[in-house]
C-alpha positions as CSV (number, residue, x, y, z in Angstrom):
1,X,-49.7,58.5,-7.9
2,X,-49.5,57.7,-4.2
3,X,-48.8,54.0,-5.0
4,X,-45.6,55.1,-6.8
5,X,-44.2,56.5,-3.6
6,X,-44.7,53.3,-1.6
7,X,-42.5,50.3,-1.8
8,X,-44.0,47.4,-3.7
9,X,-44.4,45.2,-0.6
10,X,-46.4,47.9,1.2
11,X,-48.6,48.5,-1.9
12,X,-49.3,44.8,-2.3
13,X,-50.1,44.4,1.4
14,X,-52.5,47.3,1.2
15,X,-54.3,45.9,-1.8
16,X,-54.5,42.5,-0.2
17,X,-56.0,43.9,3.0
18,X,-58.5,46.1,1.2
19,X,-59.7,43.1,-0.9
20,X,-60.2,41.0,2.3
21,X,-62.1,43.9,3.9
22,X,-64.4,44.3,1.0
23,X,-65.6,40.7,1.1
24,X,-65.9,40.5,4.9
25,X,-68.7,40.4,7.5
26,X,-68.3,41.9,10.9
27,X,-66.7,38.7,12.4
28,X,-64.1,38.7,9.6
29,X,-63.4,42.4,10.1
30,X,-62.7,41.8,13.8
31,X,-60.3,38.9,12.8
32,X,-58.6,41.1,10.3
33,X,-58.1,43.8,12.9
34,X,-56.6,41.3,15.4
35,X,-54.3,40.0,12.6
36,X,-53.2,43.6,11.8
37,X,-52.3,44.3,15.4
38,X,-50.2,41.1,15.7
39,X,-48.5,41.8,12.3
40,X,-47.8,45.5,12.9
41,X,-46.6,45.1,16.5
42,X,-44.3,42.3,15.2
43,X,-43.1,44.6,12.4
44,X,-42.4,47.4,15.0
45,X,-40.4,45.0,17.1
46,X,-38.3,44.0,14.1
47,X,-37.8,47.6,13.0
48,X,-36.7,48.6,16.4
49,X,-34.2,45.8,16.5
50,X,-32.7,47.0,13.2
51,X,-32.9,50.7,14.2
52,X,-35.4,51.5,11.4
53,X,-37.3,54.3,13.1
54,X,-39.4,55.1,10.1
55,X,-40.7,51.6,9.7
56,X,-41.2,51.3,13.5
57,X,-43.3,54.5,13.5
58,X,-45.4,53.3,10.5
59,X,-46.1,49.9,12.2
60,X,-47.0,51.6,15.5
61,X,-49.4,53.9,13.7
62,X,-51.1,51.0,11.9
63,X,-51.4,49.0,15.1
64,X,-53.1,51.9,16.7
65,X,-55.5,52.3,13.7
66,X,-56.5,48.6,14.0
67,X,-57.1,49.0,17.8
68,X,-59.2,52.1,17.1
69,X,-61.3,50.1,14.6
70,X,-61.8,47.4,17.2
71,X,-62.9,50.0,19.8
72,X,-65.3,51.7,17.4
73,X,-66.9,48.4,16.4
74,X,-67.2,47.1,20.0
75,X,-70.8,46.0,20.9
76,X,-71.0,47.4,24.3
77,X,-74.1,45.3,25.1
78,X,-71.9,42.2,24.8
79,X,-70.9,40.7,28.2
80,X,-67.2,40.7,27.3
81,X,-67.2,44.3,26.0
82,X,-65.7,45.7,29.3
83,X,-62.8,43.2,29.2
84,X,-62.1,44.0,25.5
85,X,-62.3,47.7,26.2
86,X,-59.7,47.3,28.9
87,X,-57.5,45.2,26.6
88,X,-57.7,47.7,23.8
89,X,-57.0,50.6,26.2
90,X,-54.0,48.9,27.7
91,X,-52.6,48.0,24.3
92,X,-53.1,51.5,23.0
93,X,-51.3,52.9,26.1
94,X,-48.4,50.4,25.7
95,X,-48.0,51.2,22.0
96,X,-48.2,54.9,22.5
97,X,-45.6,54.6,25.3
98,X,-43.3,52.8,22.8
99,X,-43.3,55.8,20.5
100,X,-41.0,57.6,22.9
101,X,-39.3,54.7,24.7
102,X,-39.6,51.3,23.0
103,X,-40.2,48.4,25.3
104,X,-39.7,45.1,23.4
105,X,-41.0,43.0,26.3
106,X,-44.2,45.0,26.6
107,X,-44.8,45.0,22.9
108,X,-44.2,41.2,22.7
109,X,-46.8,40.8,25.4
110,X,-49.3,42.9,23.4
111,X,-48.6,40.8,20.3
112,X,-49.0,37.6,22.2
113,X,-52.3,38.6,23.8
114,X,-53.8,39.7,20.5
115,X,-52.5,36.5,18.7
116,X,-54.1,34.3,21.4
117,X,-57.4,36.1,21.4
118,X,-57.5,36.3,17.6
119,X,-56.9,32.6,17.4
120,X,-59.7,31.9,19.8
121,X,-62.1,34.1,17.9
122,X,-61.2,32.4,14.7
123,X,-61.7,29.0,16.2
124,X,-65.1,30.0,17.6
125,X,-66.3,31.1,14.1
């Protein structure tokens, strides 16, 4: 019944992401989360440009959810964990700040950072 209330694009995207998650190992899940942050921040930027506050809010919420998943899965014994924790915290702060006062430049920087790191992680695998 919930699927009937969603637009077809959102329903398809959700099914597609869920299918990828089910067949993934931990490295793939990290890559999916990075992709989600990049995608949803980009969607929030586009929604803000068109004045679509509902879509912007949904995108910001999904970006925060992906960052939360990254934080929860962080191996704190890894030498880069501290740097990743700082990245995730700064991104969360920026995104939450954009709920009240949207800053396209700051959001573009978050998107760029996650795209660059996500690409490096994918290349390393």
